[in-house]
C-alpha positions as a Python dict, from the first residue, in 0.01 Angstrom:
ca = {
    (1, 'M'): (0, 0, 0),
    (2, 'P'): (-142, 182, 302),
    (3, 'T'): (-411, 38, 522),
    (4, 'A'): (-728, 213, 636),
    (5, 'S'): (-534, 444, 862),
    (6, 'P'): (-350, 766, 782),
    (7, 'L'): (18, 734, 699),
    (8, 'M'): (237, 827, 997),
    (9, 'S'): (568, 1010, 960),
    (10, 'R'): (886, 940, 1143),
    (11, 'M'): (927, 1118, 1473),
    (12, 'M'): (1043, 1479, 1440),
    (13, 'A'): (1184, 1708, 1707),
    (14, 'I'): (1111, 2078, 1738),
    (15, 'E'): (1432, 2263, 1656),
    (16, 'N'): (1577, 2553, 1855),
    (17, 'D'): (1577, 2795, 1560),
    (18, 'W'): (1203, 2737, 1512),
    (19, 'I'): (1107, 2894, 1846),
    (20, 'D'): (980, 3252, 1822),
    (21, 'Y'): (992, 3542, 2066),
    (22, 'N'): (671, 3415, 2228),
    (23, 'G'): (854, 3102, 2340),
    (24, 'H'): (668, 2856, 2119),
    (25, 'L'): (692, 2709, 1770),
    (26, 'N'): (665, 2985, 1509),
    (27, 'M'): (369, 2941, 1275),
    (28, 'A'): (591, 2898, 968),
    (29, 'Y'): (753, 2587, 1112),
    (30, 'Y'): (424, 2402, 1147),
    (31, 'N'): (430, 2414, 766),
    (32, 'V'): (782, 2271, 770),
    (33, 'L'): (649, 1979, 976),
    (34, 'F'): (356, 1930, 737),
    (35, 'D'): (593, 1949, 439),
    (36, 'R'): (826, 1687, 584),
    (37, 'G'): (529, 1463, 660),
    (38, 'S'): (391, 1495, 308),
    (39, 'D'): (737, 1428, 162),
    (40, 'Q'): (728, 1090, 336),
    (41, 'A'): (378, 1021, 201),
    (42, 'F'): (485, 1124, -150),
    (43, 'E'): (768, 869, -129),
    (44, 'V'): (508, 597, -61),
    (45, 'L'): (312, 720, -364),
    (46, 'G'): (623, 715, -582),
    (47, 'L'): (632, 1095, -606),
    (48, 'G'): (953, 1163, -412),
    (49, 'P'): (1289, 1311, -516),
    (50, 'A'): (1378, 1020, -745),
    (51, 'Y'): (1052, 1072, -935),
    (52, 'A'): (1130, 1441, -982),
    (53, 'K'): (1484, 1367, -1097),
    (54, 'E'): (1404, 1076, -1328),
    (55, 'R'): (1066, 1176, -1469),
    (56, 'R'): (1098, 1555, -1441),
    (57, 'H'): (756, 1582, -1274),
    (58, 'T'): (683, 1688, -919),
    (59, 'I'): (418, 1813, -676),
    (60, 'Y'): (343, 2183, -615),
    (61, 'T'): (118, 2305, -337),
    (62, 'A'): (-167, 2516, -476),
    (63, 'E'): (-354, 2588, -153),
    (64, 'I'): (-318, 2510, 214),
    (65, 'H'): (-533, 2577, 521),
    (66, 'V'): (-367, 2538, 863),
    (67, 'C'): (-543, 2539, 1198),
    (68, 'Y'): (-324, 2589, 1504),
    (69, 'V'): (-478, 2390, 1788),
    (70, 'R'): (-217, 2371, 2065),
    (71, 'E'): (127, 2525, 2107),
    (72, 'L'): (444, 2326, 2058),
    (73, 'H'): (766, 2410, 2241),
    (74, 'L'): (1136, 2331, 2222),
    (75, 'G'): (1196, 1970, 2312),
    (76, 'D'): (854, 1851, 2194),
    (77, 'R'): (854, 1553, 1964),
    (78, 'V'): (584, 1503, 1704),
    (79, 'R'): (460, 1287, 1419),
    (80, 'V'): (260, 1400, 1117),
    (81, 'T'): (-27, 1200, 969),
    (82, 'F'): (-127, 1205, 601),
    (83, 'Q'): (-475, 1114, 480),
    (84, 'L'): (-560, 1130, 111),
    (85, 'L'): (-907, 1281, 90),
    (86, 'D'): (-946, 1296, -288),
    (87, 'H'): (-761, 1307, -619),
    (88, 'D'): (-822, 1338, -989),
    (89, 'D'): (-584, 1296, -1281),
    (90, 'K'): (-380, 1612, -1196),
    (91, 'R'): (-453, 1705, -832),
    (92, 'L'): (-462, 1559, -486),
    (93, 'R'): (-633, 1680, -170),
    (94, 'A'): (-477, 1576, 160),
    (95, 'W'): (-544, 1610, 531),
    (96, 'Q'): (-257, 1617, 781),
    (97, 'E'): (-230, 1642, 1156),
    (98, 'V'): (70, 1724, 1374),
    (99, 'R'): (41, 1515, 1689),
    (100, 'H'): (262, 1534, 1994),
    (101, 'L'): (413, 1198, 2088),
    (102, 'D'): (182, 1204, 2391),
    (103, 'G'): (-107, 1188, 2142),
    (104, 'W'): (-257, 1536, 2158),
    (105, 'L'): (-334, 1737, 1846),
    (106, 'A'): (-115, 2042, 1779),
    (107, 'A'): (-225, 2149, 1429),
    (108, 'T'): (-417, 2042, 1119),
    (109, 'S'): (-357, 2111, 751),
    (110, 'E'): (-572, 2061, 446),
    (111, 'S'): (-396, 2104, 113),
    (112, 'L'): (-458, 2091, -257),
    (113, 'S'): (-153, 1991, -460),
    (114, 'L'): (-85, 1987, -833),
    (115, 'H'): (114, 1739, -1040),
    (116, 'V'): (356, 1950, -1243),
    (117, 'D'): (568, 1882, -1549),
    (118, 'M'): (892, 2062, -1459),
    (119, 'G'): (967, 2124, -1828),
    (120, 'G'): (691, 2388, -1840),
    (121, 'P'): (634, 2417, -1561),
    (122, 'K'): (273, 2320, -1625),
    (123, 'V'): (10, 2105, -1459),
    (124, 'A'): (10, 1753, -1604),
    (125, 'S'): (-172, 1424, -1560),
    (126, 'F'): (-31, 1162, -1326),
    (127, 'P'): (118, 860, -1506),
    (128, 'A'): (-71, 531, -1480),
    (129, 'D'): (154, 379, -1211),
    (130, 'V'): (112, 682, -982),
    (131, 'M'): (-265, 693, -1050),
    (132, 'A'): (-285, 329, -940),
    (133, 'R'): (-105, 406, -613),
    (134, 'L'): (-322, 715, -555),
    (135, 'A'): (-636, 509, -617),
    (136, 'A'): (-518, 238, -379),
    (137, 'M'): (-442, 493, -105),
    (138, 'R'): (-770, 675, -164),
    (139, 'D'): (-959, 344, -141),
    (140, 'A'): (-779, 257, 182),
    (141, 'H'): (-842, 602, 330),
    (142, 'S'): (-1207, 619, 215),
    (143, 'S'): (-1317, 424, 522),
    (144, 'L'): (-1169, 691, 749),
    (145, 'P'): (-1407, 959, 871),
    (146, 'M'): (-1394, 1295, 696),
    (147, 'P'): (-1201, 1522, 934),
    (148, 'E'): (-1427, 1772, 1109),
    (149, 'R'): (-1219, 2072, 998),
    (150, 'A'): (-1186, 1958, 634),
    (151, 'G'): (-1338, 2193, 379),
    (152, 'R'): (-1354, 2491, 613),
    (153, 'S'): (-1332, 2844, 489),
    (154, 'I'): (-1216, 3156, 670),
    (155, 'A'): (-1473, 3423, 750),
    (156, 'I'): (-1583, 3663, 1021),
    (157, 'R'): (-1938, 3562, 1096),
    (158, 'R'): (-2156, 3849, 1208),
    (159, 'K'): (-2489, 3843, 1385),
    (160, 'D'): (-2760, 4025, 1194),
}
């Protein structure tokens, strides 16, 4: 099970078709990177494609908040971290970061995901074996600092 550090994805390269007319990574493809990174984390938790196929349960994203910190360009190579912030019997809250291989932060994502019975589809409780893996990851990640941007909301703040 994971140690007291976020899970780290395999290296990913920015693809040509992801570059927009401004010459940098289009905002939609940051979500592709986050999705691929969480897919790898879900494999560790036993929630990957085999789980969906065999148990007919899966993970749906309910909410996501992305902050774009620094532009990525064609040829950049990145990794995505995954930190489990919290979970209950049907949901998990995760923090992810896209980091350039040189170490700088490109984007952050906080998400709330639901465990879904595909027969409904309807939200369902995690089975005991998955709950045990979630608890172990949450325990390991609990010693990590809460990310500064976690829990933010979007607003236009006005001076009175």
